[in-house]
N, C-alpha and C positions, 0 to 999 in steps of 0.2 A: 606510580602508579598499581594499587592491588589488582589480582589476573579474578576474574570473574570466579575462579572459586575457591579463591581467598576467600575475596569477599560472602562470596557463600557459606563457609566453613567460618567467620565470623561471627556472622549475623545467624549463622547453627545456634553458635556457643550464647549468647545474648539471648533468643528464642528461648534454649532450654533452658537456662537460668531463670526466666522468668514461668516459666512452666513449676518448675521445682519450686520456685517461690508459691506461687498461687495453690499448687496440688498442698504441700504445708500448710498454708492458709485454712482448706477446706476441711485441712483434720485438726474440726474444736475440738475442745475435751472431750463435748456431752462425744460425740461422733464414735458409733460401735460398728466394729468388725463387721461386713459384709452389709451394711445398711442401704442405702440408693448414696449417701452424701459420699461413702470411704470407697463406693464404689466408682462415685466421679471422681474423688480424689487419686484411685488409684489412674481414671483415665485420663487426665492431666500431667500425671509423672510420665509413663509411658509414653506419651506423646511427648515430653520433655525426654525422655532417654532417649526416643526417636532419632530426637534434632540431634543431640547429644553425639551420635554414631553415625551420625550423618556430617557432622562438624568434624567429626576423626577422619574421616574417608576420604571427607575434600579438603582436607589438610594435610595427612599424612599421608596417604595410600595413591588416591585418585592423580593427587596432582604430579607426581614423579613414575606412575604406572606400576603401580607394587602392586606381587600378587594377592595381597591381601585385598586391593580392593575388590573384590567379586563375593569374598566371603560377607565385608563389610556390607555393602549393596544387600548383602541377601538378608543376614545378622537386623539393619535397619528397617530395611522391608516390613520382616516377619513382625518385630517390636509392633509397629501404624495397624496391621492387622491386630494383634494382641490388646491395643488400644480401642481399635474399631469396634472389639467384640468387648468390651470393658463397658464402652459403651450402650451397646446393645442390653448387655447384663443390667445396667444402672438404669436402663429407660425402664425394662422390663419390670427390677423390683418397685421403682419409685408407683409406678401407672398402674398395674395389673399384679394379677392374686393368682395361686391357686395353678388347676391346669393350662391357664392361658400364658400367664408367668412364664412356667417352664416351655410351655412351647415357644414359645420368641428369645424363651436363651439358646434353645435349641435347634431354630432355625437357624438361629446365627452364626451355631457352632459349627453347622453342617455348612454354611453356606462361605463360612471361612477357608475350606477346603480347596475350595477355587482358587484365590486368590493365591495362597501358598503353594500350590501345584505349578500355578504358573511365577511365582520366587519363585521355587527351585530348579525348574528347569526351562528358563530362557529371562532374558532382560526386559519385559514386559512388564510395567510401571501400570498401566492402563486399568487392570484386574482392582490392583488395590486402591485407588484413586473409587473404580464405583463399588468398592465394598463400606470404603468409609465414608461416599458419599450415599450410600445405604442406611446406615448408621446416624447419619443423621437428618435426612428427611427423615426415618424412625420419629426420631425424636423431636423431632421439626412438628410435627403432628401431632405429635402428643404436648406438646410445648400452648401450640395455640387455640387445643382446645381445653386450656388450663388456664388463658389469659388471665380471667379474670378470678379465680379461684387461687393463682399460684402469684407472688408479691414481685416475683424473680425472671418468670415466663417471658417476659417479654425480652428483658436482655439476652435469652438465651435463644428465644426465633433468631432475634437479630444478629445474636453474633453466627447464628448454624447458615443465615441469609448471606453474609457477609464469608466466612469462611471456606461455601459453596462457591460464590462469585469469585473469588480470591482463586481459590483451586483452579478454576476452568482454564487460567492464565498458562496448567502445564500443557494438556488439549490440544489449547487453542495455537500451542506455537508463540506465544506472548515476548516478545523481546524483552520483558519487562524495562525497570527507567531507564534511562541516560545514565550510562558510570555503572551505572550496581546490575545491570544484568537480570537472570530472569529468577533463578530463584532465590539470590538477594531479596532481589525487591519481593518475591512472593513474603520471604523471613519479617523483609520490614512494615508490610501492612500483615502479617496474621499477629504484630503484637500486641497493638490497642487490642485486637479482635478478640484475641485472648481471653482479656479481663470479664470480655461480658460473658462471656461461657463459664467462668468461673462466676461470677455474679448470679447467674442463671442457679449453677450446682447451688446455691444457700437454701435455692427453693427446699433441696429434697432434703426426704427424712435422715434424721442422723439414731432413727432407730430403727428395728428391722421387720416392724410393724407390718401389717396388709396396707394397700394399696390407697391412693386419694377417692 
């Protein structure tokens, strides 16, 4: 019988591989660097990297109480914040133009200072959850406003709502599914959800033109 940590590591690897695959699919031949579609691909890749770092930590460091556990936790959470900021940048470049675009990106970068400071000085994970939830809510709002104009906005909105619902398992102290534990259950539930996030990103522009 695998331990909860082993199951968490195993499911984290599976989720990471799926996200890397979806990030690669997002980089279609017509996608230009720093376009909304390109930044969304980067977002998926960063989330995948965070999952892979988490798997390495759970599988090799945390399980034996290795001194590298704390640095791995910090690295994993910093990458989550980076992925959340990339999500905000993708939202800004897709839906805003001019000063409004740069204002949102600037505010997103400024807001990232709070979870980063908490990551470096404490074991607080709630600040990270709140920051990526902010990014998801911003994108959800714009997706809802463009439901009729963007073919895949519905998939994006559904993916965001489900991600937020599943993420609530952590602060609520859920025990997850029997035999899996909290974090393995979280990873398994995210596996079909990230497909919706990938599909939602298919509506993002592949060029660096103006907002829709």
